[in-house]
N, C-alpha and C positions, 0 to 999 in steps of 0.2 A: 117440568124441569127444563131449564135452559142450558144449552151447551155452548160453550165458547170455543170456537175453532181457531187455533193459533197456527198460522202458517209461517214456517221458518224458511227463510231463503238463505241458502248458503252460497256465498260468492267465492269462486276460486280465482285467484290471481296467478297468472302465469308470467314469470319474469322472463322476457325475451331480451337477450343482450342486443344493445344497439351496435351499429357498425363500429363506433368509437371504442365501445367496451371490448369488442372482439379483437381489436387491434392492440389493446393494452397488453404489455408483457411485464413480468416481474424481473427486476434486475437482481442477479445473484440468487443463490439458494440461502437457506438459513444457517448453513454451517459456517464456522469460523475457520478461515484459512491461515495456514502458517507454512513456514519453510518446509519443503518436501511434498507439499500437496500437488495434485495434478488434476486435470479435467477442465470442463467448460468454464467453471468459476474462475480458474486461473487465467484462462484465455481472456475472459472479460476484464479481469483485474489488470492484466498486462496492457490490453488495448486501451482501457480508460487512463491508466498512468501514462501511456505513450501519447494519448490524445492531447494532454496538456504538458508533455515534455519531460516528465519525471523519469520515464523508462525509455531506454534507447537500445534495448536488445531484441532478441527474437520473440515474437508472439507464438509460443509453442505449447502453452498449457502446463509448463513445468515451473513450479515455484522455487527457483534457484536463488542464489545469493544476489544476483543482479536485481531480481524482482524484490527481494527482501529489503535491500538498501534503498531502492526506488520508493517503496512503500513507506519506509521510515522517513525519508526526506519529505514525502507528501504529508505525513502526519505532523512533522515539525513545522512545515510551512503553513498548515491549516489549523494549528493550535490544538491538535489531538494528542492524547497520550501516546508517546513514542514507544511502541512495543513490537513493531514489525508483524503484527497480527491484523488480519482483515476481519474485524468484528462489526457490530451494528453501527456504531457512530462513524467509523471510517467508511463503511459502505455508503451511508447516507451522504457524507461529504463528497465522495467520489461521484455519486449519481447526480448531485446538484451541480458539480463543477464540470462535468463531461457529458459527452454523448457516446452511445455505443451502437454501431450498426453491425449486429451479429452476422447477418447474411454476407455483408461485404467482407468482414474480417475472415470468416470461415471459408468463403470462396477463394480468397487469396491463399489461405493455408492449404486447401485441397488442391489448388492448381500448382503448388510448389513455388510460388513467387515470393520473393522478398518484397516487402512493402512498408511504407510509412503509414501511420494512422494519427495524424495531427490535426487538431481543430484549425479551421480557416484555410485548409489546403484542399483543393478540389480532388475528389477521390480518383478521377481518371489520371491526374498528374501523379498521384501517390503510387500508382502501379507502373510508372514509366521510369526508366533510366537508372534502376539500381535499388538496393535494399535500404532498410531502415537502421542498419547497424551503425554504431558510432565508430570513431577512429580506432578505438581500442580493438575492435573486432575486424575492421576493414581499413587498413592504413591507406593514406593518400597514394594515388598512383602518379608515377612520373608521366610527363607529357607524352613520351614515346609509347607507354603502355596505353594511354588514352587513345592515341592515334591508331594503334593496332586494333583495339576494340572497335573503334569506329569503322575501320576498314573491314573487319570481320562482319559487323552487323549490316553494313550497307544501307542504302536508302536515305531519304531525306529525314525521316524520324530519328534515325541514329545520329546523323550529323547534327540535328538540332539539339539532341540531348548532350552531345559532347561539347557543343558551344556553350550551353546554359549551365553546365556543371564543371567549371574550371577547377583544376588542381584536386580533383577527387571529391569535392564537396557535393552533397546530394541536393536535389531540388528542394527537399525539405529544409536542409541547412540554410539555403539561400532565403527561402520563404520566412523561416523563423527569425533569421537575422534582420530581414527587412521589417518584420513586425516589431522587433526590438528597437531598431533605429528609428522607426516612425514613432513608436511610443515614447522613446527617450529624448529624441532630438528634432522632431518636426518643428519648423520655425527657426531652427539654427541654420547658419550658412552651410552650403553644400560641403565645404571642407570639414566642418564640424561633424556632419553626419557620417562622412567617410571615416573620420577619426574615431567615432563611437564604434563603428563596425570593426575598425582595426583593433580597438581595445578588446573586443570579444575574441578576435582571432589570436591576439597576443596571449590571452588567458588560455585558450585552447592549447597553445604551444608551450605554455609554462607548466612546469611540474607542480606548481603550487595550486593549480586549479584543475577541475575536471577536464578530461581530454576529448570532449565532444562539444559541439555547438549547443545542443540542448542542455547538456550538463552544466555548461557555463551560465547560460541564460537563466536557467531555473534553479541555480544554486540559491539556497535560502538567503534572503535579504541582499542579494547581489544587485538587483536592478529595481528601481522604483516602478517601472512600467509593469513588472510582474506583480508587485505587491498591490497596486491599485487597479489592475485589470486592463490597463491601456495596451498591454502586449497583444490583445486580441482585436485592436482596431485594424481596419483594412489599410495596409500601407499603400502609398502612392508610388508611381514609377520612379520618382527621384530617390526614394529610400532604397528601392531595389538596385538602382544604378550605383548608389553609394556602396552597397554591399559588394557588388561585382568589382568595383574599383579597388576596394580593400582586399578582396580575395586575390586579385591580380597583382597585388604588391604595393599599392599606394598606402602609406601610413603617415598621415599628417600629424598623428599624435606623438611621434618621436619614440615609438616603441613603448608607449604607456600601458600600464596595467589597470589604472584607475582614472576616474574623472569625477568631478563634482561641481555643483553650482554653488559658488561661495555665498550667494544670497539666501539659499534655502538649506544649506548643509547644517545638520545638527550634531554631527559626530566630531569630537575633538581629535579622534584618531586620524581622520582623513586629512586634517590640516598638518599632521606630522609627516606625511609622505613627501618625498622630494619632488618639487614641482618642475615640470618640463616646459609647458607653454599654456597659454590661454587662447582658446578659439571660441568666439561667440560668448556665450554665457558659461561655458565650462572651462575648468582648469584641469589639465591632464597631468598626471604624475606617475611616479614609479611605484 
């Protein structure tokens, strides 16, 4: 009798995570967030919304009404069902549109600092010279108040912050406006760039528009540069200078609230606005 010996070899595969896999983290938990929620998911939500300018309040992990309306505006702008809930589709859109540095955000919270968390702004600069709150929470200071704070702070760093943040506008406000001016008006004459910055400021001051720089710039369908993504191009120094000139009181637009390019404008409504003047390729109007 012949015997056939069958030898079975069992191979065990051990999956060892690579360094890249170890670094991967999952954004948000699986729960759906709504008004009244608290916790780490809300911190991430607020930080991501603030990263692209929809949220301008405290990153505190409390899903209040400011967070609710910021989320609704994000849903409107990105073509998602507008329900004020953070569900699966909204999470995915937020993750694709933003970045979230959890350690940076939570370190700022633990240290008790006010801070901005906007894309395109160096994180070191985001922790200098003031908080992320908009004008509704932190009204503009008078020059005397700014000087008193500068004297109290002392040192070159405090003086530099006071110079670079005129009239109570934050470093983030200036950076965000420079992004908008560059995205909307690069190639325009310098006067036209200042005029675009002035329109943003005029809207901030108007009761018909949001009362913060980020609120005005990211208001749905307000600026082409936001819609097509050019808002995130790196602005040049001229755009920043135009913003500072506008903040310091130069308004070549004639107190305009709107402007448009007559060659590319598709809205009949914009043509109905009382026109003030034309600068470069833009017509400025009330």
